C-alpha positions in Angstrom: -82.1 108.4 -108.4 -85.5 106.8 -109.0 -87.0 110.1 -109.8 -84.3 110.8 -112.5 -85.0 107.4 -114.0 -88.7 108.1 -114.2 -88.1 111.6 -115.7 -85.7 110.0 -118.3 -88.3 107.4 -119.2 -91.1 110.0 -119.6 -88.8 112.1 -121.8 -88.1 109.1 -124.0 -91.8 108.4 -124.4 -92.5 112.1 -125.3 -89.7 112.2 -127.8 -90.8 108.9 -129.3 -94.3 110.2 -129.8 -93.0 113.5 -131.3 -90.9 111.6 -133.7 -93.8 109.4 -134.7 -96.0 112.5 -135.2 -93.3 114.1 -137.4 -93.1 111.0 -139.6 -96.9 111.1 -140.1 -96.8 114.8 -141.0 -93.9 114.3 -143.4 -95.7 111.3 -145.1 -98.9 113.4 -145.6 -96.8 116.4 -146.9 -94.9 114.2 -149.3 -97.8 112.2 -150.6 -101.0 114.2 -150.0 -104.1 113.2 -148.0 -105.6 110.9 -150.6 -102.5 108.6 -150.9 -102.1 108.8 -147.1 -105.8 107.8 -146.5 -105.4 104.9 -149.0 -102.9 103.4 -146.5 -106.0 102.5 -144.4 -107.3 100.2 -147.1 -106.5 96.5 -147.5 -108.2 95.2 -150.7 -108.5 92.1 -152.8 -106.9 92.1 -156.2 -108.9 91.1 -159.3 -105.9 89.7 -161.3 -104.2 86.4 -161.2 -100.7 85.3 -162.0 -101.4 85.1 -165.7 -102.5 88.7 -166.3 -100.7 90.6 -163.5 -98.0 92.2 -165.7 -100.2 94.3 -167.8 -103.0 94.9 -165.3 -104.3 98.5 -165.3 -106.4 97.6 -162.2 -103.3 96.7 -160.2 -101.5 99.9 -161.4 -104.5 101.9 -160.4 -104.8 100.4 -156.9 -101.1 100.3 -155.9 -99.2 102.8 -158.1 -101.9 105.5 -158.5 -104.0 105.2 -155.3 -101.3 103.8 -152.9 -103.5 101.3 -151.1 -101.8 100.1 -147.9 -102.3 96.4 -148.4 -103.7 93.7 -150.7 -105.5 90.6 -149.7 -104.3 87.4 -151.4 -106.9 84.9 -152.4 -106.7 81.4 -153.9 -108.1 82.7 -157.3 -105.0 84.9 -157.7 -102.7 81.9 -157.6 -101.9 78.9 -159.8 -104.4 76.2 -158.7 -106.4 73.7 -160.7 -104.5 73.5 -164.0 -101.1 73.0 -162.2 -102.4 71.0 -159.3 -103.6 68.2 -161.6 -100.0 67.5 -162.5 -98.8 68.4 -159.0 -96.3 70.7 -160.5 -95.8 72.6 -157.2 -92.4 74.1 -158.1 -93.8 75.7 -161.3 -96.8 76.9 -159.4 -94.7 78.4 -156.7 -92.5 80.2 -159.2 -95.5 81.6 -160.9 -96.9 82.7 -157.6 -93.7 84.5 -156.7 -93.9 86.2 -160.1 -97.3 87.5 -159.1 -96.1 88.8 -155.8 -93.1 90.5 -157.3 -95.3 92.4 -159.7 -97.5 93.5 -156.8 -94.7 94.8 -154.7 -92.8 96.5 -157.6 -95.9 98.5 -158.5 -95.6 100.7 -155.4 -95.3 104.4 -156.5 -91.7 105.4 -156.9 -92.5 108.5 -154.8 -93.8 106.4 -151.9 -91.2 104.4 -150.1 -93.5 102.4 -147.8 -94.2 99.0 -149.3 -97.6 97.6 -150.0 -98.2 94.9 -147.5 -99.6 91.5 -148.5 -102.2 89.9 -146.3 -103.6 86.3 -146.2 -105.8 84.0 -144.1 -103.9 80.8 -143.4 -105.9 79.0 -140.6 -106.0 75.5 -141.9 -107.8 73.4 -144.5 -111.1 75.0 -145.6 -110.3 78.3 -143.8 -107.3 79.7 -145.8 -107.3 82.3 -148.5 -104.3 80.5 -149.9 -104.1 76.8 -150.6 -102.0 75.4 -153.4 -99.1 75.7 -153.9 -98.6 76.1 -150.1 -99.6 73.5 -147.6 -102.0 75.0 -145.0 -101.4 74.0 -141.3 -103.6 71.6 -139.4 -106.8 73.2 -138.1 -106.4 74.8 -134.6 -108.7 72.3 -133.0 -106.4 69.5 -134.4 -103.3 71.2 -132.9 -104.8 71.6 -129.5 -106.2 68.0 -129.6 -102.6 66.7 -130.1 -101.8 67.4 -126.5 -98.4 68.9 -127.3 -97.9 72.7 -127.5 -94.8 72.2 -129.6 -97.0 71.0 -132.5 -98.7 74.4 -132.4 -95.4 76.2 -132.4 -94.0 74.3 -135.4 -97.3 74.7 -137.3 -96.9 78.5 -136.9 -93.2 78.3 -137.8 -93.7 76.2 -141.0 -96.8 78.4 -142.0 -94.7 81.5 -141.5 -91.8 80.2 -143.5 -94.1 79.3 -146.4 -95.9 82.6 -146.3 -92.6 84.6 -146.1 -91.1 82.7 -149.0 -94.1 83.6 -151.0 -93.9 87.2 -150.0 -96.8 87.5 -147.5 -96.3 90.1 -144.7 -99.3 89.7 -142.5 -101.5 86.7 -141.5 -105.0 87.4 -140.4 -105.1 85.1 -137.4 -105.0 83.0 -135.4 -108.5 82.7 -134.1 -108.8 83.4 -130.3 -112.5 82.7 -130.3 -113.6 80.1 -127.8 -116.0 77.5 -129.2 -119.1 77.8 -127.0 -121.3 75.6 -129.1 -121.2 72.6 -126.8 -124.9 71.9 -127.1 -127.4 72.2 -129.9 -126.3 72.9 -133.4 -122.5 73.2 -133.8 -121.2 76.6 -135.1 -119.5 75.3 -138.2 -118.1 78.7 -139.0 -115.9 78.6 -135.9 -115.6 75.0 -134.6 -112.5 73.8 -136.4 -110.9 77.3 -136.4 -111.0 77.5 -132.6 -108.3 76.0 -130.4 -110.7 75.0 -127.7 -113.8 75.9 -125.7 -111.5 76.4 -122.7 -109.4 79.6 -122.3 -106.8 77.6 -120.3 -106.2 75.4 -123.4 -106.7 78.0 -126.1 -104.2 80.6 -124.8 -101.0 78.5 -124.6 -101.7 76.9 -128.0 -102.5 80.2 -129.6 -99.4 81.8 -128.1 -97.2 79.0 -129.3 -98.6 79.4 -132.8 -98.0 83.1 -132.7 -94.4 82.5 -131.4 -93.8 80.3 -134.5 -95.1 83.0 -136.8 -92.9 85.6 -135.0 -89.8 83.4 -135.4 -90.5 83.2 -139.1 -90.9 87.0 -139.3 -94.6 87.1 -140.1 -96.8 89.8 -138.5 -100.1 88.4 -137.0 -103.4 90.1 -136.4 -105.3 88.0 -133.9 -109.1 87.6 -134.3 -112.0 88.0 -133.5 -113.3 90.4 -130.8 -116.0 89.9 -129.8 -116.0 86.1 -130.5 -118.2 84.5 -133.2 -118.1 81.5 -130.8 -121.1 83.0 -128.9 -123.5 82.5 -131.8 -124.7 79.9 -134.3 -125.3 82.3 -137.2 -122.7 82.5 -139.9 -121.7 86.2 -140.4 -120.9 85.5 -144.1 -124.6 84.8 -144.7 -126.6 86.6 -142.0 -126.4 89.0 -139.0 -125.2 87.2 -135.8 -126.7 88.7 -132.6 -125.4 88.1 -129.1 -128.0 88.2 -126.4 -125.9 87.1 -123.4 -124.2 89.2 -120.6 -121.9 92.0 -121.4 -119.6 90.8 -118.7 -118.9 87.6 -120.6 -118.0 89.6 -123.7 -115.7 91.9 -121.7 -114.0 88.9 -120.1 -112.9 87.8 -123.6 -110.7 90.9 -124.1 -108.5 89.5 -121.3 -107.3 86.8 -123.7 -106.0 89.4 -126.0 -104.3 91.3 -123.1 -102.7 88.1 -121.7 -100.7 87.5 -124.9 -100.6 91.1 -126.1 -96.8 91.0 -126.9 -97.3 88.1 -129.4 -99.3 89.9 -132.2 -99.5 93.3 -133.9 -103.2 93.8 -134.5 -106.8 92.8 -133.6 -109.6 92.0 -136.0 -113.0 92.9 -134.8 -116.2 90.9 -135.7 -119.5 91.9 -137.3 -121.3 90.7 -134.2 -124.2 92.7 -132.8 -123.9 92.8 -129.0 -127.5 93.4 -128.0 -126.7 94.4 -124.4 -124.6 97.3 -125.7 -126.2 98.9 -128.8 -128.8 96.5 -130.0 -128.8 97.4 -133.7 -125.2 98.4 -134.4 -122.6 95.7 -135.3 -119.3 96.1 -133.5 -117.8 97.0 -136.9 -119.6 100.3 -136.8 -120.0 100.7 -133.0 -117.8 103.5 -131.8 -118.8 103.2 -128.2 -118.1 99.5 -128.0 -114.7 99.8 -129.7 -113.7 102.8 -127.5 -114.8 101.1 -124.2 -113.2 97.7 -124.9 -110.2 98.4 -127.2 -109.1 102.0 -127.7 -109.4 103.0 -124.1 -107.4 100.1 -122.8 -103.8 101.2 -122.4 -102.4 97.7 -123.0 -104.2 97.4 -126.4 -104.4 101.0 -127.6 -101.2 100.7 -129.7 -102.5 97.6 -131.6 -103.7 97.9 -135.2 -107.5 97.5 -135.4 -108.8 95.9 -138.6 -112.3 95.1 -139.7 -113.5 91.7 -140.7 -114.2 91.6 -144.5 -116.5 94.4 -145.7 -116.8 93.2 -149.2 -118.7 90.0 -149.2 -120.0 89.3 -145.6 -123.7 89.9 -145.3 -123.4 90.8 -141.6 -121.4 94.0 -142.7 -124.1 95.0 -145.2 -127.4 94.5 -143.4 -127.0 97.4 -140.9 -125.8 99.8 -143.6 -128.6 98.9 -145.9 -131.2 99.5 -143.1 -129.7 102.7 -141.9 -129.3 104.3 -145.4 -132.2 102.4 -147.1 -129.6 101.2 -149.6 -126.3 99.5 -149.2 -123.2 101.5 -150.0 -119.5 100.4 -149.7 -118.7 104.1 -149.1 -121.0 104.3 -146.1 -119.5 101.0 -144.8 -116.0 102.4 -145.0 -117.0 105.7 -143.4 -118.8 104.1 -140.5 -116.0 101.6 -139.9 -113.4 104.4 -139.9 -115.5 106.6 -137.5 -115.9 103.6 -135.2 -112.1 103.5 -134.6 -110.6 101.1 -137.1 -107.1 101.7 -138.4 -107.5 99.3 -141.4 -110.5 98.6 -143.5 -110.5 95.1 -145.1 -112.2 94.6 -148.4 -111.1 91.1 -149.2 -112.7 90.7 -152.7 -112.8 93.2 -155.5 -113.9 93.0 -159.1 -111.9 94.7 -161.9 -112.4 95.4 -165.6 -112.6 92.3 -167.7 -112.0 89.8 -164.9 -114.1 87.3 -163.1 -116.5 88.9 -160.7 -115.4 88.3 -157.1 -117.8 90.7 -155.4 -119.9 93.8 -156.3 -117.1 96.0 -155.0 -115.2 98.0 -157.6 -112.1 100.2 -157.7 -114.4 103.3 -157.9 -116.0 102.3 -154.6 -112.5 102.4 -153.0 -111.8 105.7 -154.7 -115.1 107.2 -153.5 -114.5 105.8 -150.0 -111.1 107.6 -149.8 -112.7 110.8 -150.9 -115.4 110.4 -148.3 -112.9 109.9 -145.5 -110.9 112.8 -146.7 -114.0 115.0 -146.4 -114.6 113.7 -142.8 -111.1 114.5 -141.6 -111.1 117.9 -143.3 -114.3 118.9 -141.5 -113.7 117.3 -138.1 -110.5 117.8 -136.2 -111.3 114.9 -133.9 -111.3 112.4 -136.9 -108.3 114.1 -138.4 -106.3 113.5 -135.2 -107.5 109.9 -135.1 -106.6 109.4 -138.8 -103.1 110.5 -138.1 -102.9 108.1 -135.2 -104.0 105.3 -137.4 -101.5 106.3 -140.1 -98.8 106.4 -137.5 -99.5 102.8 -136.4 -99.5 101.6 -140.0 -96.2 103.3 -140.9 -94.6 102.0 -137.8 -95.1 98.4 -139.1 -93.7 99.2 -142.5 -90.0 99.5 -143.3 -88.9 102.0 -146.0 -87.9 100.1 -149.1 -86.3 101.3 -152.3 -86.9 99.5 -155.6 -83.5 97.9 -155.2 -84.6 96.5 -151.8 -87.7 95.0 -153.4 -85.6 93.4 -156.1 -83.2 91.9 -153.6 -86.1 90.6 -151.4 -87.6 89.0 -154.5 -84.3 87.2 -155.3 -84.0 86.0 -151.8 -87.5 84.4 -151.9 -86.7 82.7 -155.2 -83.4 81.3 -153.9 -85.0 80.2 -150.6 -87.6 78.3 -152.5 -85.0 76.6 -154.7 -83.0 75.6 -151.7 -86.2 74.2 -150.0 
């Protein structure tokens, strides 16, 4: 009897994998390699709510190229001019108009929706502020002494994000704040629930449960933790000189609450005991040993930290190739084992410059990855695995579905 149950379970797993593989092959056949590779990219958008309707940049990124996700930033949304009068309802309606235009620009031949991503960690650490209300910082939640506060913070955050049209939150932070002496690590201190794993885990899980109950996907971060170092990865290259055992013990936190999130964001940390000059972002050996080879985590989406504006992601590429290149950054992050490549800020034509990254850089990166998977069957197999993970998260949506979802968001906001 037990043997028959085991056989049936194994057959189910095999059939499930075969069906997933068939879905990937069909997607590539229907859309071609370039549009399929574009699903690996999450990029910032150069437009705001005022100029979204006629934006050729947005059409290029979503309709023509078929990028898998867009990163929402405060400069895309109504802010200063409406906040002065505290006209939150008008601001929210304008924001929904922006989001509707983004989702409706998906190519009619591609039924998978573009996913919208956001940081929403708390005041000072969110890519969206007004017209939403960011949650209290994680340190504040854990200091309250009541795990329910963390759950409700996640629930309210999720409801706000879902009403706006966001699909994925990049968080929460599972980093432990190790800066108990000396200069505090201001880049992580308020974003961390605690310096203690025993405190951090229940509060992080409660927050994730709140997000889940509001139907928001979560990508927990960061591995390895920025809490080990004082350097700010936005401005310089942080290097960890401690024991590898301590780093490895951190992954247990992700395993302990593995059913509560869908993805993991890696960090730009250099782990000197492993490969002293290669940040984890580009470190294939480190990612394989600690993430991809772990059965409990191998199905999780792996996403990079920002590759557009963080100095820590640029220093290694510049040294290795004698000149920085976004294309080389994308190539190396893909080869290292990431499923999604995050470029949070992008500059378009005739808009304010948000970074030196351009749409052409994204196009060239897609072509470069296409060449890699054409020439190397190992990377072609891994690309298909990544695409399979991404498609699994995304429901198929018709233009009618998108229109209905937009109307639901508007009505939900009006009720609220």
